[in-house]
N, C-alpha and C positions, 0 to 999 in steps of 0.2 A: 504494499500499500504506499502510495506517495505521501510524504510528510506534508503537514500544513505549511511548513517553511518553504518547501519546494514549490508548492502551488502558489503561495503568495508571491514568491520571486517571479514565477511565470506570469502572473497577472500583472505585476508591476512592470514587466518587460514587454507588455503588450498583448499577451495571450488572454484576452478578456473572456473567452469561453472556458478557461480553466476555473473561473470563479464558480461555475455551476457545480464543480466537484465539491467545493467547500460548502455550498448551499445544500447539496444532497447529504453531505456528512453531518451537518448540524441541524437540519430542518426538523427532524422528529423530536430530538431532545429539547430544543428550544421552543418548539411549538407546544409540547407538553407543558413546559413551564409557564408559557404565556396563557395557555387555557386555564391552568390551575390558578394563576395569579389574577386574571381578569374576570374568569367565570363566564365568559362569553366567547364562543368560537369566532364569531365575526370580528370582534375587537381584537382577539388574540392574533388572528391571521393578519389583520392590518398592522399591528405592532410588529409582528415577525417580518413581514414584507418590508416595513419601514426600517427595521434594524438592518436587514441585508442590504438595502439601498444605501443607507448611511455608511455601512462598513465599506462597501465597494467604493463609494465616492471619497472616503477618507482613509483608504488602505495605506497611504503613505505615512499616516500617523500611527500605525501599528508598529511600535518601535522594535519589538522582538518577534520575528516572524514565527518562531516556534510557540508563541503565546497567543496565536490567533483566536483559539476557541475561548479562552477567558476574556479576551479583549471584546470579542463579539457578544459574549454573554452579558458583559457590562453594558454595552449599547442596548441590548434587549431589556435589561433591568430598567434602564432609564425610559425607554419607549413604553414599557408596561406602566411605569409611574405616571407618565403623561397621559396615556390612554385611560388609566384608572381615575384620574382627576376629571377628565373629559366625561367619562361615563357617569361619574358621580353628579356632575352638573346636569347632564341629560336626564338622569333619573329624578332629580329634584324638580324637573319641569312637569312631571306626569304625576297624577294622583294614582297611588297604587291601592287596589282593593284586594288586600291579602286573602279575605275570605273567598272571594271569587276565584282568585288564583289557586287556592287549595282545592276547591270544588272542581276545577278544570284539570286536576291531575291526571297523569297517564293511567291506563288500566293496570290491574295487578301485574307485578313483575316478580321475578325471583327475589329471594331474600338478599343475595349479593347486590343485585342491582338497586334494590331499596336502600341498602346500607350505603352504597356508593353515592346515591342521591342525598342521603342524610349527611354524610361527611361533606359533600360538596356545599350543601346548605350551610353547615356550621363554618366551613372555611370562609364562605362569602360574608359571614357576620363578623369576622375578625377585621380589625382596622388594617388597612393596606400595609403599614410597616411591620406589623406582627405576622400577617400572612406571608409577606415577602421573606422574612427571616425564617419562618417555619419551612416554607417550601425549599428554600436554598439548603437548610440544614437537613431536613428529613426526607425530602423528595429528590433533590439533586445530590444529596449526600456530600456537601462541602464541608471543609474545615472552617472554623471561624475566621482564621486569617485570610483565607480565599475570599470569604463572604465580605470581609472588611475592605479588601482591595476592590471588590466589585461595586459595593454600595457606598463606599465613603463613610461608613459608619464605624465607630469604634467596636473593638471585640467585646468589651464588657456590655455596651449597649446592646449588641446583637444577642449575647447570652441572655440578657434580661428579656429581650423581645421574644425569643424562643421559648423561655420559661413561661412567660405570660400567655403566649399563644397556646402552649400546651394546657396550661390551667383553664383557659377560657373554652378550648375545644372539649376538654374533659367535662366541664360543667354543662356545656351545651348538649353534648352527646348523652350525658347521664340524665339530663332533663327529658330528652326525647325518648329514651328507653322507659322512663317512669310512665309516660303517656300511653 
């Protein structure tokens, strides 16, 4: 497999088609993160596409060719933050009728699918900084130092956010199980 550094070098030398290899290599993982972070496939796809476009346009700023993945992930984290703020403003513009939304739920599904929906619901209720830290730690399996480099947030603050996210998720999921 060709290294990221080699592909980045080729793109910088004018082989623009080589960038498609990087997109294919990172699309699934970054897309999964964006969907978890934003909770909406359309918003996630938009943030992901924007991250790839921005990465391509500013490839000269990727200082260490071998660090393309973390650099791209950092761009996506920022795009998700922006998209999350935009979505929050959009949701404030509409009146949400939670009772109607719950009545319109999908027909009975397997226990696993139901649990997945419940976890997704609980994740959406976390404040974006808590959700971001939790996903980076427990879904993307990153170390706190790497998370700190990506987000620009201190390690101790990230540890606190992950702990608070766990506590809030535990409380939300426990409450749901009681019902």
